[in-house]
N, C-alpha and C positions, 0 to 999 in steps of 0.2 A: 145579646145578654153577656155580661161579664162573668168570668169564672173567679172563684176565690183565690186561684193561683196567680191571677193577673196582678200587675203592678198598680199601686194606688194612683199613679199618674193617669190611668184610664178612667178614674172615677170623676164624676161631674161635681167636683168641689174646687174651691179657689186654689190657685197656685200657692198662695201664702199658707193655707191650711195644709196642703201637700208637703210643703217644705217643713212646716212645724212637725208634722207626723214623721217625716224622714229624720229629723233631728232626734226624735225619740226612738229611732231604729224600727219604725213601722214602715215597711217597704211594700208589702203585698196586701191585697184586700183581705186575705185570711188573717193577717196580723191585727187588723182593726176589727174584723168580724168576730173574733173570739173574745174581744174585750167587752166588758159591761160599761154602762154609763158612768158608774162610780169610778171605775178604773181610768176611763178617759178623763174624768174630772181631776183625778189624782195626778195625771200626766200634765196638768196645767191648761187643759182646753176649756174654753168658755162654753156656757150653755148654748150660745148661738152656733159655735163651731160643732158641737156635739149634735145639735139638731140638723145641721147641714150634712153631717156624715150619715146620720140615720135616714134622712130623706134620700140621699144618693144611693145608699144600700137598698132601701125599699124599692126604689125605681128599677133596680136590677134584680128584684125578687129575693133579696137577702134581708135578714133582720139581725140586730145586734145580739139577740139571744140564740145565735147559732142555728137559726132556722133558714131553710131554703124553700121558697115558694115557686111553683111552676106556673 
C-alpha cells in the first residue's frame, strides 16, 4: 500500500498524466489527495484523467475527499 508521502510516480496512472500533474507542481500523492474533483478540473485535467486518479487512489485505500480506508 502506498503512503500519501510517496511520489506520484508510484501511482498506477499513465506517465502522460504523471507528467501533466508534475507540470502543475503536484509531486506527491498527498498533493493530489487533498484536491477535490473541481480543483483538478480547474487545473485542466479531463474527466477521464480525473477518474483515472480516483481509481488509482481508491485501489490504494485513499479517496479524493481526504479519507483513508484500511
